matplotlib code that plots the C-alpha trace (Angstrom):
import matplotlib.pyplot as plt

x = [1.2, -0.9, -0.6, 0.2, -3.4, -4.6, -2.4, -3.7, -7.2, -6.1, -4.3, -6.9, -7.2, -7.8, -7.6, -6.4, -2.8, -3.5, -5.8, -3.3, -0.6, -3.0, -3.7, 0.0, 0.8, -2.2, -0.6, 2.3, -0.2, -2.0, 1.2, 2.3, -0.5, 1.4, 4.3, 2.2, -0.3, 0.6, 2.7, -0.4, 0.1, 3.9, 3.5, 0.6, 0.8, -0.9, -1.8, 1.4, 2.8, 6.1, 8.0, 8.6, 11.2, 9.6, 6.0, 6.0, 7.2, 4.7, 1.8, 2.7, 3.0, -0.3, -2.1, -3.3, -5.3, -3.8, -6.3, -5.4, -1.8, -2.4, -4.7, -2.2, 1.1, 0.6, 0.0, -3.1, -2.8, -3.0, -4.6, -8.1, -6.7, -5.8, -6.8, -3.3, 0.1, 1.8, 5.0, 5.6, 5.9, 6.4, 10.0, 9.9, 11.6, 8.7, 11.1, 12.2, 8.8, 6.7, 3.5, 0.9, -1.2, -4.4, -3.5, 0.3, 0.2, -1.7, 1.1, 3.9, 2.4, 2.0, -0.5, 1.2, -0.5, 2.5, 4.8, 7.8, 7.4, 10.1, 10.2, 10.1, 13.8, 13.4, 11.3, 7.7, 5.2, 2.9, -0.6, -0.7, -1.8, -1.0, 0.6, 4.3, 5.3, 8.2, 6.7, 6.7, 10.1, 12.0, 9.9, 8.8, 6.5, 6.4, 9.5, 10.4, 6.9, 8.1, 10.3, 7.2, 6.3, 9.9, 9.7, 6.7, 8.2, 11.4, 9.3, 7.5, 10.7, 12.0, 8.7, 9.3, 12.9, 12.3, 9.4, 11.6, 14.5, 12.5, 10.5, 13.6, 15.0, 11.8, 11.9, 15.6, 15.9, 12.3, 9.3, 10.0, 13.7, 13.0, 10.2, 12.3, 15.2, 13.0, 11.1, 14.3, 15.8, 12.5, 12.1, 15.6, 15.2, 11.8, 13.3, 16.2, 13.9, 12.5, 15.8, 17.0, 18.3, 17.3, 15.3, 18.1, 18.5, 14.8, 14.6, 17.3, 15.7, 12.3, 13.8, 15.5, 12.3, 10.5, 13.2, 12.4, 8.9, 6.6, 8.6, 8.0, 4.2, 4.2, 6.2, 3.7, 0.8, 2.2, 3.2, -0.4, -2.0, 0.4, -0.4, -4.2, -6.4, -7.5, -11.1, -9.7, -7.1, -9.5, -10.8, -7.3, -6.2, -9.0, -9.0, -5.2, -5.9, -8.9, -6.3, -4.4, -7.6, -8.2, -4.7, -5.6, -8.6, -6.6, -3.8, -6.2, -6.8, -3.1, -2.2, -4.9, -3.5, 0.1, 0.2, 4.0, 5.5, 8.6, 6.6, 4.2, 7.1, 8.4, 5.0, 4.4, 8.0, 8.6, 5.8, 7.5, 10.3, 7.8, 7.4, 11.0, 9.6, 7.9, 11.2, 9.8, 6.1, 5.5, 6.8, 8.4, 6.1, 6.0, 5.0, 8.1, 10.2, 8.9, 9.8, 13.3, 13.5, 13.6, 11.4, 12.2, 11.5, 8.2, 7.2, 7.9, 5.6, 2.8, 3.0, 2.8, -0.1, -2.0, -1.4, -2.7, -5.6, -6.6, -6.2, -5.0, -2.7, -2.6, 0.5, 1.5, 3.7, 6.9, 8.0, 7.1, 7.0, 8.7, 7.9, 8.8, 10.2, 14.0, 15.2, 18.1, 16.6, 13.8, 14.6, 13.0, 13.1, 10.6, 8.0, 7.9, 9.4, 6.1, 3.0, 0.5, 2.8, 3.9, 0.3, -0.4, 2.6, 1.8, -1.9, -1.2, 1.5, -0.9, -3.6, -1.2, -0.2, -3.9, -5.1, -2.6, -2.9, -6.7, -6.9, -4.4, -5.7, -9.2, -7.9, -5.9, -8.8, -11.2, -8.5, -8.5, -12.0, -10.7, -12.3, -11.1, -8.0, -8.4, -12.1, -11.4, -8.6, -10.7, -13.5, -11.0, -10.1, -13.6, -14.9, -12.6, -14.4, -17.6, -15.3, -13.9, -17.4, -18.5, -15.5, -16.1, -19.7, -19.1, -15.9, -16.9, -20.3, -19.2, -15.4, -12.4, -12.3, -15.7, -15.6, -12.0, -13.0, -16.1, -14.1, -11.9, -14.9, -16.9, -14.1, -13.4, -16.9, -17.5, -14.5, -15.7, -19.2, -18.0, -15.7, -18.6, -21.0, -21.6, -19.9, -23.2, -24.1, -20.6, -22.1, -23.2, -19.7, -18.3, -20.8, -20.0, -16.3, -16.9, -18.5, -15.4, -13.2, -15.2, -14.7, -10.9, -10.6, -12.2, -9.7, -6.8, -7.7, -8.4, -5.2, -3.1, -4.5, -5.3, -1.6, -0.5, -2.9, -1.5, 2.2, 3.9, 5.3, 9.0, 8.4, 5.2, 6.8, 9.0, 5.9, 3.9, 6.7, 7.7, 4.1, 3.3, 6.4, 4.2, 1.9, 4.6, 5.0, 1.3, 1.9, 4.6, 2.5, -0.7, 0.1, 1.4, -1.8, -4.1, -2.5, -0.8, -3.7, -6.2, -4.5, -5.7, -9.2, -10.5, -12.2, -9.1, -7.5, -10.8, -10.9, -7.4, -8.1, -11.4, -9.8, -7.0, -9.6, -11.7, -8.6, -7.5, -10.9, -11.2, -7.8, -8.8, -11.3, -8.4, -7.1, -8.2, -10.7, -8.9, -11.9, -11.6, -8.2, -5.2, -2.2, 0.1, 3.4, 5.1, 5.2, 3.3, 0.5, 0.1, 0.3, -2.5, -4.5, -7.6, -7.8, -7.4, -10.4, -12.2, -12.7, -10.4, -12.5, -13.2, -12.1, -8.6, -8.3, -9.2, -6.5, -3.7, -2.0, 1.0, 3.7, 7.1, 9.1, 12.2, 12.1, 15.9, 16.0, 13.8, 14.7, 12.7, 9.4, 7.2, 3.6, 2.1, -1.3, -2.6, -3.4]
y = [-10.2, -11.3, -9.6, -11.5, -10.8, -12.7, -15.6, -15.6, -16.1, -19.3, -20.7, -19.5, -15.9, -17.0, -20.7, -23.0, -22.1, -18.3, -19.0, -21.1, -18.4, -15.7, -17.4, -17.7, -14.1, -12.9, -14.4, -11.9, -9.1, -10.1, -10.3, -6.8, -5.2, -5.9, -3.8, -1.0, -0.4, -2.8, -0.2, 0.8, -2.4, -2.0, 1.6, 1.3, 4.2, 3.2, 5.5, 6.6, 8.9, 9.9, 7.5, 9.2, 8.1, 6.4, 6.3, 2.5, 2.0, 4.5, 2.9, -0.5, 1.0, 2.8, 0.1, 2.5, 1.6, 2.8, 5.6, 6.8, 6.8, 9.0, 11.4, 11.7, 11.9, 13.3, 16.9, 17.9, 17.5, 20.3, 18.4, 17.0, 13.5, 12.9, 14.2, 14.2, 15.1, 12.5, 14.3, 16.1, 15.1, 16.9, 17.6, 15.4, 12.3, 10.6, 8.5, 11.5, 13.3, 13.8, 13.0, 10.8, 8.0, 10.0, 12.8, 13.3, 16.5, 18.5, 18.1, 18.5, 21.6, 23.2, 25.8, 26.3, 25.1, 25.6, 22.7, 22.6, 20.4, 18.6, 16.3, 12.5, 12.2, 8.7, 7.3, 6.5, 4.0, 2.5, 1.3, -2.3, -4.9, -2.7, -4.3, -4.3, -1.9, 0.1, 3.1, 1.3, -0.4, 2.6, 5.2, 7.2, 9.6, 13.2, 14.9, 11.8, 11.2, 12.7, 9.6, 7.5, 9.8, 9.7, 5.9, 6.1, 8.9, 6.8, 3.8, 5.8, 7.3, 3.8, 2.9, 5.9, 5.2, 1.4, 1.7, 3.4, 1.1, -2.1, -0.9, -0.3, -3.7, -5.5, -4.0, -4.9, -8.3, -9.5, -9.5, -12.9, -12.4, -8.9, -10.2, -13.0, -10.8, -8.1, -10.8, -12.3, -9.0, -7.9, -11.2, -11.1, -7.5, -8.3, -11.2, -9.1, -6.3, -8.7, -8.7, -5.1, -3.6, 0.1, 2.6, 3.7, 0.2, -0.2, 3.0, 1.7, -1.7, -0.2, 2.2, -0.7, -2.8, 0.0, 0.2, -3.3, -4.4, -2.1, -2.7, -6.4, -5.9, -3.9, -6.5, -9.2, -6.8, -6.0, -9.7, -11.0, -8.4, -9.3, -13.0, -12.9, -11.9, -8.4, -9.1, -10.4, -7.7, -5.6, -8.6, -9.8, -6.2, -5.5, -8.9, -8.5, -5.5, -7.2, -9.7, -6.8, -5.7, -9.3, -9.3, -6.2, -8.0, -11.1, -8.9, -7.5, -11.1, -12.0, -8.8, -9.5, -13.0, -11.8, -8.4, -8.3, -6.3, -8.5, -11.7, -10.1, -9.0, -12.6, -14.1, -11.8, -12.0, -15.8, -16.7, -14.4, -16.9, -19.4, -17.1, -17.9, -21.3, -19.3, -19.7, -23.1, -22.4, -19.3, -18.4, -15.3, -13.0, -14.2, -10.7, -9.3, -12.1, -11.2, -7.5, -8.7, -10.9, -14.1, -16.0, -19.5, -18.9, -17.2, -20.0, -22.6, -20.7, -20.4, -24.2, -25.0, -22.6, -24.2, -27.7, -26.9, -25.0, -28.0, -26.1, -27.7, -25.3, -25.4, -26.9, -24.1, -21.9, -20.5, -17.7, -15.7, -12.1, -9.9, -6.3, -4.1, -1.4, -1.6, -0.2, -1.5, -0.7, 1.3, 5.0, 7.6, 9.9, 7.6, 8.6, 12.2, 12.0, 12.0, 14.1, 11.4, 9.4, 12.7, 13.7, 10.2, 10.4, 13.8, 13.0, 9.6, 10.9, 13.5, 10.9, 8.5, 11.4, 12.5, 9.0, 8.2, 11.6, 11.6, 7.9, 8.0, 11.4, 10.1, 7.0, 9.1, 11.4, 8.5, 6.8, 9.7, 8.7, 6.0, 2.7, -0.9, -0.8, -4.3, -3.9, -0.5, -1.9, -4.8, -2.4, -0.2, -3.3, -4.5, -1.2, -1.5, -4.6, -2.7, -0.4, -3.4, -4.8, -1.4, -1.3, -4.9, -4.1, -0.9, -0.7, -3.2, -1.5, 2.1, 2.0, 2.9, 6.7, 7.6, 5.4, 6.5, 10.2, 9.6, 8.2, 11.3, 13.7, 11.7, 11.8, 15.4, 16.6, 14.4, 15.9, 19.5, 18.8, 17.1, 20.0, 22.4, 20.2, 21.6, 19.8, 18.9, 16.5, 15.0, 11.6, 13.0, 14.3, 10.8, 9.1, 11.4, 10.9, 7.1, 7.9, 9.9, 6.9, 4.7, 7.1, 7.4, 3.6, 3.3, 5.9, 4.1, 0.7, 2.2, 4.1, 0.9, -1.0, 2.1, 3.0, -0.4, -0.1, 3.3, 2.3, 0.1, -3.2, -2.3, 0.6, -0.6, -1.6, 1.5, 3.7, 2.2, 2.4, 6.0, 7.2, 5.3, 6.8, 9.9, 7.8, 7.7, 11.5, 11.7, 9.2, 11.4, 14.6, 13.1, 13.3, 16.9, 18.0, 16.1, 17.1, 20.4, 22.1, 20.9, 23.2, 26.2, 24.9, 21.3, 21.4, 22.8, 19.3, 18.2, 21.3, 20.6, 16.9, 17.8, 20.3, 17.8, 15.0, 17.2, 18.2, 14.6, 13.5, 16.2, 15.4, 11.8, 13.0, 14.0, 10.4, 8.1, 5.3, 1.9, -0.4, -3.3, -2.2, -4.5, -3.7, -1.4, -2.8, 0.3, 4.0, 4.4, 2.3, 4.7, 7.8, 6.4, 4.9, 6.9, 5.6, 1.9, -0.3, -1.1, -4.8, -7.2, -9.1, -12.6, -14.0, -12.8, -15.1, -18.0, -17.0, -17.5, -20.8, -22.6, -24.4, -25.8, -25.2, -27.1, -28.8, -28.9, -25.1, -23.7, -20.2, -20.6, -20.9, -17.9, -16.7, -16.0, -15.3, -17.9, -16.6]
z = [-37.3, -34.3, -30.9, -27.7, -26.6, -29.6, -28.7, -25.2, -26.6, -28.3, -25.3, -22.8, -21.5, -17.9, -17.8, -15.1, -15.6, -15.0, -12.1, -10.2, -10.9, -9.8, -6.5, -5.8, -6.5, -4.4, -1.2, -1.3, -1.8, 1.4, 3.4, 2.0, 4.0, 7.2, 6.1, 4.5, 7.3, 10.1, 11.8, 13.7, 15.8, 16.1, 17.4, 19.8, 22.2, 25.5, 28.4, 30.1, 32.9, 34.3, 36.6, 39.9, 42.5, 45.5, 44.1, 43.7, 47.3, 48.6, 46.7, 48.2, 51.7, 51.4, 49.5, 46.9, 43.8, 40.4, 40.2, 43.7, 42.8, 39.8, 41.7, 44.6, 42.7, 39.2, 38.1, 36.2, 32.4, 30.0, 27.1, 26.7, 26.0, 29.7, 33.1, 34.3, 32.7, 30.6, 30.1, 33.4, 37.1, 40.4, 41.1, 44.2, 45.6, 47.2, 49.3, 51.3, 51.2, 54.4, 52.7, 54.3, 52.7, 52.8, 50.6, 50.5, 48.3, 50.9, 53.4, 50.9, 49.4, 52.9, 51.6, 48.2, 45.1, 42.8, 43.3, 40.9, 37.8, 35.8, 32.8, 32.9, 33.7, 35.1, 32.2, 31.9, 33.3, 30.7, 31.5, 32.9, 30.4, 27.4, 24.3, 23.9, 21.1, 19.8, 21.7, 25.1, 24.6, 23.1, 25.0, 21.9, 23.8, 24.7, 23.3, 21.3, 19.9, 16.5, 16.1, 15.4, 12.5, 11.3, 11.1, 8.8, 6.8, 6.2, 5.3, 2.6, 1.4, 0.9, -0.9, -3.2, -4.1, -4.2, -6.6, -9.2, -8.6, -8.7, -11.7, -13.7, -12.6, -13.5, -17.1, -17.4, -15.7, -15.7, -13.4, -11.8, -10.9, -9.5, -7.4, -5.9, -5.1, -3.5, -1.5, -0.2, 0.9, 2.5, 4.4, 5.8, 6.9, 8.5, 10.4, 11.6, 12.7, 15.4, 17.2, 16.9, 20.1, 19.7, 17.7, 15.4, 14.0, 13.7, 11.6, 9.3, 8.8, 8.1, 5.5, 3.8, 3.9, 2.1, -0.5, -1.8, -0.6, -2.6, -5.8, -5.2, -4.9, -8.1, -10.0, -9.3, -10.2, -13.6, -14.1, -13.5, -15.8, -18.5, -18.2, -18.7, -21.7, -22.1, -20.9, -17.6, -16.8, -14.9, -12.8, -11.7, -11.1, -8.7, -7.0, -6.5, -4.4, -2.7, -1.5, 0.1, 1.9, 3.0, 4.4, 6.4, 8.0, 8.8, 10.3, 12.9, 14.1, 14.1, 16.0, 18.5, 19.2, 19.2, 21.0, 21.5, 18.6, 18.3, 18.1, 15.6, 13.5, 13.5, 12.7, 9.7, 8.3, 8.3, 5.8, 3.2, 2.9, 1.4, -1.6, -2.6, -3.8, -6.6, -8.5, -9.5, -9.3, -11.5, -15.0, -16.2, -18.1, -21.7, -22.8, -21.3, -22.8, -26.2, -25.7, -24.9, -28.0, -25.9, -28.3, -27.3, -23.6, -24.4, -26.6, -23.8, -21.4, -24.0, -24.6, -20.9, -20.6, -23.4, -22.1, -18.6, -20.0, -22.1, -25.4, -28.6, -30.4, -34.2, -35.8, -38.1, -36.0, -37.5, -35.2, -32.1, -33.2, -30.7, -29.9, -32.9, -30.7, -31.1, -27.8, -25.8, -22.4, -20.8, -20.0, -17.8, -20.8, -22.5, -19.9, -21.1, -24.6, -26.6, -26.1, -25.1, -22.8, -21.2, -20.5, -19.1, -16.8, -15.3, -14.7, -13.3, -11.0, -9.5, -9.1, -7.3, -5.0, -4.4, -3.8, -1.1, 0.5, 0.7, 1.6, 4.4, 5.6, 6.0, 7.8, 10.2, 10.9, 11.6, 13.8, 16.2, 17.3, 19.6, 20.2, 19.8, 17.6, 16.3, 15.4, 13.8, 11.7, 10.6, 9.5, 7.6, 5.5, 5.1, 3.8, 0.8, -0.4, -1.6, -3.6, -5.5, -6.1, -7.5, -9.8, -11.1, -11.8, -13.6, -15.6, -18.3, -18.7, -18.3, -18.9, -16.9, -17.1, -15.6, -12.5, -11.9, -12.1, -10.1, -7.2, -7.0, -7.4, -4.8, -2.2, -2.8, -2.5, 0.6, 2.3, 1.6, 2.8, 6.0, 6.8, 7.2, 9.1, 12.7, 15.6, 17.3, 14.4, 14.1, 13.4, 10.0, 9.3, 10.1, 7.8, 4.9, 5.5, 5.1, 1.8, 0.9, 1.9, -0.4, -3.2, -2.7, -2.4, -5.8, -7.2, -5.5, -7.0, -10.4, -10.8, -10.5, -13.4, -15.6, -15.1, -16.5, -19.5, -20.6, -21.2, -23.8, -22.7, -22.6, -20.1, -18.4, -15.1, -15.1, -15.8, -13.1, -10.6, -11.4, -11.2, -8.1, -6.3, -5.9, -3.8, -1.1, -1.3, -0.4, 2.4, 3.9, 3.6, 5.0, 8.8, 8.5, 6.7, 9.1, 12.4, 11.7, 9.9, 12.4, 14.9, 12.9, 12.2, 12.6, 9.2, 7.3, 6.6, 5.0, 2.8, 1.6, 1.0, -0.7, -3.2, -4.1, -4.6, -6.9, -9.0, -9.3, -10.4, -13.0, -14.5, -15.1, -17.6, -19.8, -20.1, -22.9, -22.4, -22.3, -22.2, -24.6, -25.9, -26.1, -24.0, -26.1, -27.1, -28.6, -28.1, -31.4, -30.0, -27.1, -29.3, -31.4, -28.6, -29.3, -32.8, -31.7, -32.3, -29.1, -29.9, -31.7, -34.4, -33.2, -36.5, -35.8, -32.9, -35.1, -37.6, -35.1, -35.7, -34.4, -36.4, -35.6, -38.7, -37.4, -34.1, -34.2, -34.2, -31.4, -32.3, -35.5, -33.6, -34.4, -34.4, -37.8, -39.3, -41.6, -45.0]

ax = plt.figure().add_subplot(projection="3d")
ax.plot(x, y, z, "-o")
ax.set_aspect("equal")
plt.show()
């Protein structure tokens, strides 16, 4: 019997129908970048210092500049990031002090240089002209600075749990329905987050957004790879992630124009409601419908696809052959039940973890260099475009496995080299770290579509979702590795990232090559994947014919091979 990939060749592997659908699903991918990495704009931490009673009045009275106010009223800082303390103030009420306008501390000290200090009991003053963020509004600095990290940790925890939940739902109820439901919930939560009164509610809403948003992104990724011919899967898979990178670059411009975090939250949440119109604009995955024995519905999508693509289907179709795997529902056990799928699951899980850990770790390390946040964020998105170009130019010539492995090995070796470069030539370490980021971006983009190619249809979405959940574990671990280990030795985080990158790249070499193979439909297909022919004979596409045996009985419509 013909495979669905063979049918796609007859109706058009990447015709007008698929191109329009691909364009539509790329828009949610671009918007998802706001939720995944846009927190950098929501949690901008400007220069700040303790609010002291009476300082504002004294400044107005003495006509001080801001720098004079800091020099006269703030204690010296203990960190290299600021010349004055950001978390302590003098234990004084300047309203009742006897200080003068020239240098009030000299009179107050009266020969003593050890004035008592206290914490910022009256709050903080944030630098004038700084962007409004959750840090400035909820005062998440000093002793409460850990709450910013907690917000990101909870978001990634939501990503992890939601990827599994939505992956299971997509294999049970369909790619389209799961995407629409997740999009609606995420949009409502994003809109509500713009009006939250305190940090606790913000934390709850961010966690719930994570629970649904990433699963929605994965649903559309799996959907579009199932809708195109095998020779186009790698192109749409990579370009789908390029749309995410493009969204990052556009986000920097939006955040620059809308610096207030609540308005930015509104501006990036409202467009998501437009994606609910996809109920009428995109189909359900016909490959999934065949796996669920929904022959009539699958045939309807195929006919629409052929009509829009300008293809004439043969008139000898009798039935649509569904997946031969007789399973009631996808199960987590299926991901480890057989030897090959078990090996794929373990290797892919580690690579998802390593890709996220090294990628985010390098971004965090480069972000400590300071500079223009909007320009830096734009560059961080733009640098991912060359990685996509390299993948598109290489994987059909070389295959999937070697570029995938090379990305991990390149990032790992770059991190190790950068860790031991002397501080006086730090520019070289930075340049090598950029090479490492290029390498891990290649790995990150490769793991997504290789993951989809190594699982049968009935557990494909579940397999991608379960493996990708380790990505969020890496996202949670990254800040602890970057910032905590740096206290021991500045190069230690790079050593850890380098070792993990090298291990991940080496494990990829144990995976089978999927270049030119059809998407597997059954567990048996995966277990025998190394014996599968690399190319489907061209004549087999010409043998696929369509025939309506009885137009009064749509269920009798099938796909057959002409004798």
